[in-house]
C-alpha positions as CSV (number, residue, x, y, z in Angstrom):
1,M,-82.3,93.0,20.4
2,L,-83.5,90.8,17.2
3,R,-86.4,89.7,16.7
4,K,-88.5,87.0,14.4
5,I,-91.3,88.4,11.5
6,E,-93.5,86.5,9.8
7,G,-96.7,87.4,7.1
8,T,-97.1,87.4,3.5
9,V,-96.0,91.0,1.5
10,R,-98.9,93.4,1.1
11,T,-96.8,95.9,-0.9
12,Y,-93.0,96.2,-1.7
13,R,-90.5,98.8,-3.4
14,A,-87.4,97.9,-5.4
15,V,-84.8,100.3,-4.1
16,D,-82.4,98.8,-6.3
17,V,-81.3,94.9,-7.2
18,R,-79.9,94.9,-3.6
19,N,-82.1,97.1,-1.6
20,V,-85.9,96.5,-1.6
21,Q,-88.6,98.4,0.9
22,F,-91.6,96.2,1.8
23,E,-95.0,96.5,4.6
24,I,-96.0,92.6,6.2
25,Q,-99.7,93.3,5.5
26,D,-100.8,90.1,9.1
27,T,-98.2,92.7,11.1
28,G,-98.1,95.8,9.5
29,D,-94.4,96.4,9.7
30,I,-92.7,98.2,6.9
31,V,-89.0,96.0,6.2
32,D,-85.8,97.3,4.8
33,L,-84.2,95.0,3.1
34,R,-80.4,95.1,2.3
35,L,-78.9,91.8,1.2
36,N,-75.5,90.9,-0.7
37,Q,-77.3,89.1,-3.4
38,P,-80.3,90.1,-5.2
39,W,-83.6,89.7,-3.6
40,V,-86.7,87.7,-4.8
41,L,-89.8,88.9,-3.4
42,R,-93.0,89.8,-4.6
43,N,-97.0,90.6,-4.0
44,G,-98.3,88.2,-1.6
45,D,-95.3,85.5,-0.7
46,H,-95.4,84.1,2.4
47,V,-91.6,85.4,4.1
48,V,-89.9,85.4,7.1
49,V,-87.5,88.0,8.8
50,T,-84.9,88.7,11.4
51,G,-83.6,91.7,12.5
52,E,-83.8,95.0,14.5
53,D,-86.0,97.2,14.8
54,D,-85.4,101.5,14.3
55,G,-86.5,103.9,16.6
56,R,-85.9,106.9,15.1
57,S,-86.8,106.2,11.5
58,G,-89.6,103.4,13.0
59,T,-88.7,100.7,10.0
60,F,-87.6,97.3,10.7
61,H,-84.4,96.4,9.4
62,G,-84.0,93.1,8.3
63,Y,-80.4,91.2,7.8
64,A,-81.8,87.7,6.9
65,Y,-85.3,87.2,5.2
66,R,-86.8,83.8,3.7
67,N,-89.0,83.0,0.9
68,D,-91.2,80.1,1.7
69,T,-93.1,80.7,-1.3
70,R,-90.5,80.9,-3.6
71,E,-88.0,78.4,-1.8
72,I,-85.1,81.7,-1.2
73,F,-83.2,82.6,1.8
74,G,-80.9,85.6,1.5
75,K,-79.1,87.6,4.0
76,S,-77.4,90.5,4.5
77,D,-73.0,90.8,4.0
78,P,-71.6,90.1,7.3
79,G,-68.8,91.5,6.8
80,L,-66.1,89.9,9.1
81,F,-63.2,89.9,7.2
82,E,-63.7,94.3,6.6
83,G,-63.6,94.7,10.3
84,Y,-60.8,92.5,11.1
85,R,-59.1,94.1,8.2
86,Y,-59.6,97.2,10.1
87,I,-58.0,96.2,13.1
88,L,-55.2,94.7,11.7
89,M,-54.5,97.4,9.9
90,G,-55.2,100.3,12.9
91,L,-52.1,97.4,14.5
92,L,-50.0,97.8,12.0
93,F,-50.0,101.4,12.1
94,S,-50.4,102.5,15.6
95,W,-47.5,104.6,15.5
96,A,-48.9,106.7,13.9
97,I,-52.2,107.3,16.5
98,F,-54.7,108.0,14.8
99,P,-55.4,104.5,13.2
100,L,-56.0,103.2,16.9
101,F,-58.9,105.6,16.9
102,T,-60.8,105.3,13.6
103,H,-60.3,101.6,12.4
104,I,-60.2,99.7,15.6
105,P,-63.3,100.8,16.8
106,A,-64.9,100.5,13.2
107,G,-62.8,97.5,12.3
108,L,-65.0,96.1,16.1
109,R,-68.1,97.9,15.1
110,R,-68.4,95.8,11.7
111,I,-67.4,92.6,13.8
112,E,-70.1,93.5,15.7
113,F,-72.7,94.0,13.1
114,G,-71.2,90.8,11.6
115,R,-72.2,88.3,14.3
116,K,-75.5,90.0,14.2
117,V,-76.5,89.1,10.7
118,D,-75.0,85.6,11.3
119,R,-77.3,85.0,14.3
120,A,-79.8,87.1,12.3
121,A,-79.6,84.3,9.4
122,E,-79.6,81.2,12.3
123,M,-83.4,81.9,13.8
124,L,-85.0,82.1,10.6
125,W,-84.4,77.8,11.1
126,C,-84.8,78.2,14.4
127,T,-88.3,76.9,15.4
128,T,-88.0,78.2,18.7
129,C,-86.7,81.5,18.3
């Protein structure tokens, strides 16, 4: 279930130019943020992040974020095009049976994830969410 957390960045660790892990001081949540563009984040920045809790690792997977201190917005790659492409390839090659069991379910999962990312981005600007 998507939720929104807000607070001040206490510490952060750059994994690479599109992936960062950080702790929000006010909530104590550890956020794993993977974006399709470079992230902009520093200690003390006030951020709003939307995403989901990962029950296995105890982290919060962020799908979209807004850095109010630096006036920056970013989100994960929704991948809707890839989802539709997988489904199309599964249908085109359905005579081989194998794509029906791999490509179509993978495409549906990608489309579902893309819609979730878009909802997460909308939640950043919603005051009643």
